[in-house]
N, C-alpha and C positions, 0 to 999 in steps of 0.2 A: 524793913524791907517789902517791898512789893510782894504779892503772893501771885497778883495777874498772870494769866497766860493766854497766849493768841497763838493761832494756826493759820498761817498764809496758805489758801491752797487757790488753783486755779480757776475752779467755779465750783458751783453747788454739788447737787448730786446728780445731775446731767453728766457730769465729769467723773466716767469710772475711777479713774484715778484718784481724785480726790476723795471720791465717796469711799472706796475700799480699803485707799493707804490709810486716811484719817477722820474724816466725817463721820464714819458708821463707830466708830469707837466713843466719840465724845459724848454722849448720854450716858456713858457707863463709868465715866472716870469723877470721882467725886468732886473735885477741884475743877471750877467751871472754868471751860477754854473758849474763848470769842473766836468765832471763825471769821476770818479777812478774807472773803470770797474776792479773788482779784477781777473776775470778770460776771457778768450776769448771765444765767442761765439762757437768755435769749440769746445772747450775741455769742455764747460760747457754741451754741447748736448752729446756728446760723453760719457762721466760720466753719465749722467743721462739714457742713453739707453742700458749700460754695462748691461747682465744679468748673462754670465758665472763668475765663479770663478777667470778665468784668465783676462776675459775681465773686469772684476771689480779692479783686482790687478793691470794691467796695467793702465786702465784708470782714476782711483782714485788717483793712484800716481803721474802721470802727473797733474791732475787738482789741488789737493792739493799743491804740490810743487809750480805751475806756482802762485797760489793765494799768499804764503808766499814771495815769489821772488819779486811779484809784489808792494805787501803791503811793503817790504823794500823800494824798489825804490819810492813809492808815500809817504812814511813818510818822508824820507829823502827829498824829494822836499817841504814838508810842513813842513821842518825845517829850508830850505835856504829860502824861502819865505812864512811866518806864514799866512794861511787864517785867515779871522775873524770868519768864521762861517763853521762847521764840519757837514755834515748828513751821519748819518751810518745807511746803511739798514741793519737789522738782526744782523752780527755780521763782524768784519775787518777781525778775523781768525779762522774759523769754525773748528771745533773738535780739532785742536792742534795749537800751537803758537811756533815759533824759538824764543830760547832765545832772540838774539839781538832785533828781535820784541817784545818783551814784552818791552823791555828798551825802544823802539822807541815810542811804544804805550803810555806809561805812559807820556813819554816827552811831545809829541806832545798834546794828550786830556788833560793834565793840564796845558798847557799853552795857548791853544786856546780859545778864549772870549766866544764862543758859541757852545755847541755840542748838536746837536739834533739826538736823537737815534729812528729809527722807525722798528717795528717788527709786522707780522701778523701771527704768530705762537706762541705756547709755546715753544721756542727753547732752554728754560732750562731743561724743562722735556724729549724734544726729543734727549738730549746733542750735541745739535749743536752747543753751545757757550759753549765757557770753563770756567770754574767758577774764573778764572783769569779775562777775559774779563768782566763777566758778573759783578762782584764786582767793577771793573774798572768804567763801564758804569752808574752801579746804583749811585755810589758816584760822579760821575763827569759830568752826562747829565744833560743839563738844562733844557730840553723837552724829554720826552719820549712819542714815539706816539703808541699807540696800536689800535687794530680794535674793541675790544668792552668791556664791565663791566667784563666780566668773567676772561678775559686776566688781566684786570687792577688789579682786586682783588687778584690775585695770586704773585702780586709785594709787597715788604716789605712797612708796613704802614707808615714808616716815609719818603717815597717818593712818596706819593700818589697824594699829591699838584703838583708835577711836572709831572703829567701822563695824558696826552690828548688823547679821544676817538677819532678816525677817521678812518670809514670804507674803503677800497678798493673798488675803483670802477673804471670804465671803460670809456676813453674819449672817444673811436671809435664811439661808439653809437651816439653821440651829434649829427650828421650830418645826421641821419636817423630818419625819420618822425614816429610815431608808427602807424599812420591811413595807411601810405603807406605799411608799416611792414605786419599790420593785413590783409589789401586788397590782398597783395601779396601771403599770405599763404592760403587765401580761394580759390586759384586756384587748389591747392593740396590737399586740407583738403579732399575732397569728394572721394577723390582715393587711399591715404595713410596718414600715419599717421607718422611723423618723431620726434623721441626722441633725444636727445642730453646729451651726457655726457663730460663736458668739464673739465679736470683736469691733473696731473700729474701722472707718474707711481706709486707713492707710495700709491696712492689711488685705484689703481684698485682692491684690496681685498675688497674694499666697495662695488663695482661695481659687483664683482663676488658673493656676496652674496644676491644679488636679482636678479639673473639670471632665477630663478625657476617662480619668479613673473612677469618677462617680457616674459616667455614663455607663462603663463596663459593669461595674455592680449593679447598679439599675437594671440592665437587660437580665444579668443572671439570676437576681432574685426574683424578677417577675416570672421568667422561664421555668427556674426550677423549684421555687416555694411557691408562687401566685401571690408575692406581696409586692405593695407598690413601696417604692423608695421616695422619700420627701425629703428635702433640705430646707433646714428653717436658717435663715439669713438675718441673724440680730444684729442691725449696725445701724449707724448714722446716716448710711446710704444705701441704697439697693445693689444687688448684683444684677448687672444687665444681661441676661442670657436665659434664653429658653430651652429648658432641657427637652430631649427626645426619650430619654428613659427614666426621668426621675422627674419630679415637680419641685420648683423653686418658691417657696413662700417667704418673701422679703417684709420683714417686721422691723417697724422704727425701735431703736433702743429705747429702752426706759429701764428703769430698777424692776418696776411691776413687770413690762413684756418680759424680761431677761428671766425672771423668778418663774415666769408662766410656762416659758419653752422649754426650761431647764427640767421641769416637773413632767413636761409632757413627751418629752423627747427619749430615743433610745440611745444613741449614741453621740459623744460631743467629738468634734475635730479641730485639731490644730494644726495645718501646715504651715512650714516657714521655710524661708530660702536660707541657704548657707551663707551667711554675709556676716562682719563683724557684729553689725547692729542685733541683726536675728541672734547672735549668740550668747549676747548678754543679756536676752530679755528675761522677764522674769516669770513667764508662764502662769500666769493668773487664771487664764482659762481653764487650764486642765484642774487647777485646784477647785475652780466652780464646778466643774463637772464632776471630780470626787465628791464635793458635799452634797452634790443632787445624785450620787450613786449611780453616775453615769460612766460605763466602760469609754475610753478613749483612744482614738487614733490620731497619732502625732508624729510629725517630722523628728527623726533620730538626731536634733540639733540642741545643743545647748543645755539648758536647765531641764528639758523635755524628757531627757535621757535619766534623769532623777527622781522624776515625778511619775513618770509612769514605767510599770514594773511590765517588762513584753511579756505578753502571754497569761499574767496573771489577774491586771487590773485594767488591760488596755494590751495595744498595740504598736510597737515602735516602727516608723517605716525608714529606712536608711540601706546603706550598701552592706552593713553587717547584719542585718536583720532579713527574715527570710519571707517575709509579706509586702504584697504591696498594697497600695490603699484600697484596691477592690477586692482583694482578697481578705483582709482583716475584716471590710465591711460585711462581707459574704459569710467570714467566720461567725460575725457576731449575730447574724441574722438566722442562722441556719439552725441551732440549737437552743432553746429556751434554757436547759439547764447548765448549759456553759455560760450564756449569756447572764443567768441570775447570779451566779458564784461570781462572775468577774464585777458585777455590780455592787454585791455585797463586798468585796475585796476592795474597791475602789473608795466607799465610802469610809471601812475601815482605818485604811490608810489615811483619809483625811482626820476623822474623829482621833487618831494616835498621834498624828504627826504636824498638822496643819490646820488645825480647826481654829475657829474664830475666839474661843475661850483662850487659847493658849496665845494668842496674838494680844488680846486683851491683858493679862496678866504681864506680859512683857511691856506693852504701854506704860503699865503702872508702875511699872519699877523704874523705868526711865523717867517718867515725871515726879518721881519722888523728892 
């Protein structure tokens, strides 16, 4: 029997989902798992940055065509040298499938002993996965890994027994001690408050919805505490806005830049809209903030209400909660003792419930 294992991911480390759902664990698993990266980092980045109609036509065409041709090549490799286990991150063939790839997918997936299908968003709701592939994986995946109970409940009842919940977490912060992180932030806390928004460009509209609240917070913090407010936007596209009462620092996302901004910042933000898609999101950014000992301010939507303990390690914003975005930020900016306690609580919550090592052990069990 073959001992070979392969993992199909959208791209390499430039894809946060590929990296933090799958790739970051591979070096720590004894059995070698070959990464099948369906797009190059170069095309993944450029298609994500495309903004004009012409740019989107050009880069999207190259991106999706590369995925199709790489998929053909990889599937043929898996026919010639069959793996024992295939891990599929999100979808093999997003948006559409070449006819011959349909045939290859059916052959390889039905023949492979173990199929693990992992996804961290409602990719059916967003139309990222085709109905053909969705049905194929629902029928043939031995284990389906999702980020939370809301996403699990959206899957058919007859496959619930095969569904496992595994939050997305960030292994970068394991080496950073929470006490050191908090003490480092104390040096800048009395002069400035640094907010962090860490996401991909598709989430920029959520951030834009709270701009007026950030303006209000910046005005209050400067007037009452003589502190400047900065928003670090770590994303594959910039936030095109010039703040009146706060400064915007656009930082292009990379694993390294995200890590640095998490160390440097004081408060993490995660605004969402109340839509079907957002209610099923995995809340990864909140767990990144927790890993970095950052109190967070988040919309009281979906899994956010499970990850943020209001008034304990951050604040939730919604109709059943007392704070607005601006008041929550001001509460975290006006008192170092309160801030440092909430920071410690955030990291403790991550260590106890959502740590990298917890997830790594779960992957080892699934791959036995």
